[in-house]
Structures are given as structure tokens and as C-alpha cells.
Steps between C-alpha positions, in 0.01 A plus 500: 500500500355627819171575330485155342581329829243714680233403239590133533474515880165681475380240253610219736324665791183530302525138394563396865187694611295325226633161591446560871144598423447187291653288786260665747204414274623143462533465880141630545380255234681207663348590838156508343556162343622359830189640676279345233679168536447498877131591454451217251667258738278610784196474279597147393539401869163650586337320209644171620356558845162590351503178298568296809222678686260440213582130504428490876175690453404265220550200729294666776228589251487140379455383863222754551329396177527131593349546850131520394551198275651303786218613734233394250677163455500447880131590523415252223706226669334563838152500341568169322639350823193620689258348242689171499506500880124556513432221241738252675352595841149451371586164349673391822198613705268314265707185527508523878123551509442202267738285705320604819166389353633150414645462847159558672 
């Protein structure tokens, strides 16, 4: 019986070693999965920040693109105002001159 008990104990020790090795491999695998999960979470957070920054940059770019259009619009309005002012001023001057001739 001693030999059979000794073989059973040796077999159990070998099985314990194999199981301990498998547990160690599983722990390493779980740690790798946890590290990957943390990395994906950080990546998602960074992507969210990048999206917000792109939205802000898009708004600033729209303002920059709109500036020459606004400037050109202001130039046209001022030019039209100036032409109208000259015409009205000329008409007013003409009327004043005509009125002055009738008064004399």
C-alpha cells in the first residue's frame, strides 16, 4: 500500500503543479485583458477630447472663412453709401443753386 499511496501523492503533486501553472497563465492573461481594457478606455476618452477640439476648430475656421465675405460686404455697402451720398449731395447743391438764381 505504501507504494500505491506514494504514487497517488506524486500524481497529486504533479497535478497541483500543472494546475498552479495554468492558474499563473490565467492570471497573466487576465492582467493583459485588464491593461487592454484600460488602454481602450483611455483611447475612447482621448478620442472624445479630439472630437470636441475638432468641433471648436471647425467653428473657428468658419469664422475665419466668413471674415473676407463680411469685409467685402462692408466695402460694397460703404461704396453704395458713398455713391448715394454724392448723388444726393449733387442734387441738393443743384437745387440750392437753382433756388439762389430765382431769389436774385
